[in-house]
C-alpha positions as CSV (number, residue, x, y, z in Angstrom):
1,M,-16.0,15.0,2.6
2,Q,-13.8,13.5,5.2
3,Y,-12.0,10.2,4.9
4,T,-12.4,7.2,7.3
5,T,-9.4,4.9,7.9
6,I,-10.0,1.3,8.8
7,S,-7.2,-1.3,9.5
8,K,-8.0,-5.0,9.8
9,A,-6.2,-8.3,9.7
10,F,-7.2,-10.5,6.8
11,D,-9.6,-12.7,8.8
12,Q,-11.3,-9.6,10.1
13,L,-12.3,-8.3,6.7
14,S,-15.9,-8.5,5.7
15,V,-16.7,-10.0,2.3
16,N,-17.6,-6.5,1.1
17,Q,-14.3,-5.0,2.3
18,L,-12.4,-7.8,0.6
19,Y,-14.3,-7.2,-2.6
20,D,-13.6,-3.4,-2.4
21,I,-9.9,-4.1,-2.0
22,L,-9.6,-6.5,-4.9
23,R,-11.7,-4.3,-7.1
24,L,-9.6,-1.2,-6.4
25,R,-6.3,-3.1,-6.8
26,S,-7.6,-4.4,-10.2
27,E,-8.8,-1.0,-11.3
28,V,-5.4,0.6,-10.6
29,F,-2.9,-2.1,-11.3
30,V,-4.5,-4.2,-14.0
31,V,-6.7,-1.8,-15.9
32,E,-5.1,1.7,-15.4
33,Q,-1.4,0.6,-15.3
34,N,-2.0,-2.3,-17.7
35,C,0.0,-4.8,-15.5
36,V,-0.7,-8.4,-16.1
37,F,0.3,-10.1,-12.8
38,L,-1.1,-12.5,-10.2
39,D,-2.5,-10.1,-7.6
40,A,-3.6,-13.0,-5.3
41,D,-0.1,-13.8,-4.2
42,N,-0.9,-15.7,-1.0
43,K,0.5,-12.8,1.1
44,D,-2.8,-11.1,1.9
45,Q,-3.7,-13.7,4.5
46,H,-0.6,-12.7,6.6
47,C,-1.2,-9.0,6.3
48,H,-3.1,-6.2,7.9
49,H,-5.1,-4.1,5.4
50,V,-5.4,-0.3,5.6
51,M,-8.4,1.1,3.9
52,L,-9.3,4.7,3.3
53,Y,-13.0,5.3,2.6
54,K,-14.8,8.4,1.4
55,G,-18.3,7.7,2.4
56,D,-19.0,4.1,1.2
57,E,-16.3,4.1,-1.4
58,L,-12.9,2.6,-0.9
59,V,-10.6,5.3,-2.4
60,A,-7.1,4.3,-1.1
61,Y,-5.5,1.1,0.2
62,A,-2.3,-0.4,1.4
63,R,-1.3,-3.8,3.0
64,L,1.1,-4.1,5.9
65,V,3.4,-7.0,5.4
66,P,5.1,-8.7,8.4
67,A,8.9,-9.2,8.3
68,G,10.0,-12.2,6.3
69,V,7.0,-12.3,3.9
70,S,8.2,-9.9,1.2
71,Y,11.4,-8.5,2.7
72,T,13.5,-9.1,5.8
73,E,11.9,-6.0,7.2
74,I,8.2,-5.2,7.6
75,S,6.8,-3.5,4.6
76,I,4.0,-1.6,3.1
77,G,2.8,-2.8,-0.2
78,R,0.0,-2.5,-2.8
79,I,-0.2,1.2,-2.0
80,I,-2.9,2.7,-4.3
81,T,-5.3,5.6,-4.6
82,S,-8.3,5.8,-6.8
83,Q,-8.1,8.3,-9.7
84,S,-11.1,10.1,-8.1
85,V,-9.0,11.3,-5.1
86,R,-5.5,11.7,-6.6
87,G,-4.0,15.1,-5.8
88,K,-6.5,15.6,-3.0
89,G,-4.4,14.4,0.0
90,A,-5.7,10.9,0.2
91,G,-2.4,9.3,-0.6
92,K,-0.7,11.3,2.2
93,I,-3.4,10.2,4.7
94,L,-3.1,6.6,3.6
95,V,0.7,6.4,3.9
96,Q,0.8,8.2,7.3
97,A,-2.0,5.9,8.5
98,S,0.0,2.9,7.2
99,I,3.2,3.9,9.0
100,D,1.2,4.5,12.2
101,E,-0.4,1.1,12.0
102,C,2.9,-0.6,11.3
103,E,4.3,0.9,14.5
104,K,1.2,0.0,16.4
105,I,1.1,-3.6,15.2
106,F,4.8,-4.4,14.7
107,G,6.5,-1.8,16.9
108,A,9.0,0.9,15.8
109,Q,11.3,-0.7,13.3
110,P,12.5,-0.1,9.7
111,I,9.8,-0.3,7.0
112,R,10.7,-1.2,3.4
113,I,8.7,-0.5,0.3
114,G,9.1,-1.3,-3.4
115,A,8.2,2.1,-4.8
116,Q,7.3,3.1,-8.4
117,A,10.2,5.4,-9.3
118,Y,8.0,8.4,-10.2
119,A,6.8,8.4,-6.6
120,I,10.2,8.7,-4.9
121,K,9.8,12.3,-3.9
122,F,6.3,11.5,-2.4
123,Y,7.7,8.7,-0.2
124,E,10.7,10.9,0.8
125,L,8.1,13.2,2.6
126,F,7.6,10.3,5.1
127,G,11.3,9.6,5.7
128,F,11.8,6.9,3.1
129,V,15.2,6.9,1.3
130,T,16.1,4.9,-1.8
131,D,18.0,1.7,-1.0
132,G,19.3,-0.1,-4.1
133,D,19.2,0.0,-7.8
134,H,16.1,0.6,-10.0
135,Y,14.4,-2.5,-11.3
136,D,11.6,-3.3,-13.7
137,E,8.4,-4.8,-12.2
138,D,5.6,-5.5,-14.7
139,G,7.0,-2.9,-17.1
140,I,7.2,-0.1,-14.5
141,D,10.4,1.4,-13.0
142,H,10.7,0.6,-9.3
143,V,13.2,1.1,-6.5
144,E,13.3,-0.2,-3.0
145,M,13.1,2.4,-0.3
146,I,13.5,2.1,3.5
147,R,12.3,4.2,6.5
148,A,14.6,3.7,9.5
């Protein structure tokens, strides 16, 4: 089955899309990764949201964060894929779509991410390079990466 990519500003999201996003983020970050954190961080309202659907199911998601909200640069955050599609190319489709949308919305400029350290090699496929020391976030090793 093919994937469908949808990108919307927060105020363009339907109630069902918002529910799908919050559910997937909770499934991956809270339940699967056992992170206790406040997901509703008041940044979503300023972001664009990239959703990857397989049929009617949201299987991957990222939020595009304007410069000055999380970092000095624009950023891509909350990058997740459902367990049901891991290893099947959905993550690559999502990240490339997110980069393309960043360039479309914000113009060509550096993009910063806070990556889980195990995924460094994955993000390097898209031109990201590590930028700084590793740090702990919710018990998971992270490192900032930038794409020039």
